[in-house]
Legacy VTK file of the C-alpha trace (Angstrom):
# vtk DataFile Version 3.0
C-alpha trace
ASCII
DATASET POLYDATA
POINTS 208 float
1.529 -3.451 -0.920
-1.969 -2.291 0.036
-3.550 -4.251 2.845
-7.024 -3.973 4.326
-6.978 -2.655 7.896
-9.147 -4.398 10.492
-7.881 -1.931 13.113
-10.858 -1.802 15.435
-10.840 -5.585 15.730
-7.482 -5.440 17.477
-9.092 -3.969 20.566
-11.018 -7.199 21.023
-7.861 -9.280 21.231
-6.206 -7.673 24.248
-7.323 -5.479 27.134
-6.492 -1.919 26.110
-4.571 -1.032 29.239
-1.423 -2.945 30.104
-0.288 -0.463 32.714
1.283 -1.410 36.010
-0.762 0.777 38.336
-1.466 -0.162 41.966
-4.463 -2.431 42.394
-6.088 0.118 44.692
-6.005 2.884 42.079
-9.585 3.600 40.960
-8.990 6.439 38.502
-6.969 4.735 35.766
-8.115 6.344 32.511
-9.400 4.564 29.437
-6.422 4.777 27.110
-7.464 4.835 23.477
-6.154 3.319 20.293
-6.079 5.546 17.234
-9.030 4.443 15.046
-7.519 6.059 11.932
-3.733 5.629 11.981
-1.860 7.269 9.132
1.761 6.276 9.811
1.644 2.667 8.695
4.545 0.396 7.838
4.588 -3.141 6.526
7.066 -5.483 8.156
8.386 -8.458 6.245
9.713 -11.194 8.544
12.232 -13.532 6.916
13.680 -16.642 8.589
16.984 -18.059 7.323
18.866 -21.265 8.206
16.608 -22.252 11.084
17.191 -25.802 12.371
13.496 -26.600 11.955
10.147 -25.003 11.301
8.946 -21.951 13.204
5.258 -22.462 12.684
4.012 -20.230 15.494
4.506 -16.543 14.627
3.045 -13.849 16.851
4.180 -10.401 17.951
3.297 -7.067 19.502
3.656 -3.323 19.093
4.745 -1.695 22.365
3.719 1.875 23.152
4.799 3.917 26.204
3.722 7.312 27.489
6.833 9.499 27.119
5.577 12.603 28.966
5.646 11.752 32.689
4.657 15.332 33.495
1.129 14.428 32.380
0.795 11.919 35.257
-0.625 12.837 38.664
1.867 13.676 41.421
2.787 11.059 44.069
0.506 12.720 46.659
-2.452 11.541 44.574
-1.110 7.978 44.589
-0.470 7.375 48.272
2.994 8.902 48.013
4.170 6.364 45.449
5.447 7.423 42.017
3.223 6.530 39.087
4.330 3.771 36.763
4.806 4.874 33.182
1.759 3.678 31.216
2.617 1.088 28.602
0.417 -0.824 26.191
1.008 -3.764 23.851
-1.303 -4.935 21.131
-0.788 -7.665 18.577
0.744 -7.686 15.146
-1.346 -9.796 12.793
0.980 -11.739 10.514
0.105 -13.037 7.044
1.968 -16.185 6.023
3.696 -15.890 2.635
5.733 -19.088 2.938
7.304 -21.290 5.613
10.035 -18.676 6.054
8.309 -15.382 5.261
5.477 -13.411 6.889
4.162 -9.861 6.616
2.405 -7.675 9.154
1.425 -4.040 9.711
2.800 -1.681 12.355
1.257 1.671 13.309
3.607 4.444 14.448
0.607 6.549 15.548
-1.281 3.636 17.050
-2.347 5.372 20.271
-4.255 8.638 20.803
-2.504 11.474 22.632
-4.957 12.993 25.114
-5.143 14.731 28.474
-5.996 11.501 30.270
-5.409 12.727 33.826
-6.327 16.410 33.618
-2.622 17.282 34.017
-1.730 17.988 30.398
-1.354 16.074 27.160
-0.003 12.521 27.446
2.039 11.586 24.392
2.455 7.956 23.343
5.463 6.637 21.429
6.039 3.337 19.662
8.975 1.763 21.496
9.394 -1.362 19.414
7.719 -3.866 17.142
8.580 -7.406 18.242
7.959 -10.826 16.761
7.516 -13.954 18.886
8.360 -17.228 17.155
8.121 -20.801 18.444
8.681 -24.169 16.790
5.061 -25.301 17.059
3.517 -23.008 19.671
3.554 -25.690 22.362
4.033 -24.719 25.983
7.662 -24.880 27.088
9.220 -24.128 23.710
11.787 -21.366 23.315
10.374 -17.990 22.322
12.615 -16.392 19.689
11.910 -12.643 19.862
13.525 -10.355 17.287
12.549 -6.699 17.339
12.881 -3.523 15.287
12.926 0.007 16.692
11.044 3.051 15.340
14.091 4.726 13.748
14.612 1.756 11.436
10.895 1.483 10.751
10.739 5.119 9.670
13.924 4.793 7.602
12.472 1.687 5.889
15.497 -0.347 6.866
16.059 -3.968 7.861
17.055 -5.401 11.233
18.658 -8.856 11.352
18.843 -10.758 14.644
21.069 -13.820 15.213
19.889 -16.765 17.311
21.601 -19.885 18.603
20.305 -23.093 17.050
21.006 -24.968 20.288
17.958 -23.374 21.922
15.633 -24.830 19.251
13.038 -26.094 19.892
13.537 -25.846 23.669
16.076 -24.760 26.203
16.557 -27.919 28.309
17.041 -25.838 31.449
14.350 -23.157 31.134
10.794 -23.649 29.907
9.351 -20.945 27.649
12.838 -19.489 27.423
12.763 -15.904 26.055
15.600 -15.650 23.529
16.116 -12.079 22.267
19.138 -12.920 20.133
21.919 -10.562 19.097
21.706 -7.888 16.412
25.486 -7.445 16.228
27.170 -10.651 15.035
30.587 -9.351 16.144
29.480 -9.304 19.779
28.840 -13.043 19.828
31.422 -15.549 21.031
34.285 -15.932 18.513
33.965 -19.706 18.794
30.490 -19.629 17.273
30.341 -20.574 13.614
27.702 -19.427 11.155
26.356 -22.982 11.149
25.569 -22.584 14.859
23.206 -19.703 14.131
20.041 -18.798 12.307
18.622 -15.365 11.578
15.326 -13.514 11.555
15.212 -10.298 9.539
12.521 -7.636 9.905
12.325 -5.311 6.899
10.228 -2.144 6.927
8.343 -0.537 4.053
5.827 2.319 4.100
2.271 1.076 3.517
-0.906 2.714 2.275
-3.691 3.316 4.819
LINES 1 209
208 0 1 2 3 4 5 6 7 8 9 10 11 12 13 14 15 16 17 18 19 20 21 22 23 24 25 26 27 28 29 30 31 32 33 34 35 36 37 38 39 40 41 42 43 44 45 46 47 48 49 50 51 52 53 54 55 56 57 58 59 60 61 62 63 64 65 66 67 68 69 70 71 72 73 74 75 76 77 78 79 80 81 82 83 84 85 86 87 88 89 90 91 92 93 94 95 96 97 98 99 100 101 102 103 104 105 106 107 108 109 110 111 112 113 114 115 116 117 118 119 120 121 122 123 124 125 126 127 128 129 130 131 132 133 134 135 136 137 138 139 140 141 142 143 144 145 146 147 148 149 150 151 152 153 154 155 156 157 158 159 160 161 162 163 164 165 166 167 168 169 170 171 172 173 174 175 176 177 178 179 180 181 182 183 184 185 186 187 188 189 190 191 192 193 194 195 196 197 198 199 200 201 202 203 204 205 206 207
């Protein structure tokens, strides 16, 4: 499926840098999104057997710098080690039905550059993650399935199992982050299929 890319508009939605550097650090570089990504995959998000509607559907792509040798040494940071730069920006979902959404993910979403004058910093997509809530109201459980790059590139599907009892809220924890379980066999034997619902993320190569 060919989809129009409004890539540059994403930079308006979130601050570009989501890095955990010390507040006193004045030389944090301006990390850059790739304005012309070529490795693009469409995710189809499918909800099955949920106990109610999941009307709020958001999500992010998480990128990390995977070459720590490109970061300045501790002596340039008051003796403290540098945090690995990480950056999230949103997945824009298109609603197909009450139980199906599609969105685009960019494997090459960040630009590799010599940001610190220490050598090339290489970014890697760590995960694409959805964030679903019953209505989007504060306090509701956040159901957060994810898919990793190897399955994206292989155009495979990732199904995550969630407990219905946490819908729409966990009575003990507000805004409860529920990551679910990708391996059904690792869940308690006492759980029946009727106690669970699933979210499946399916990957397919897309045209730039």
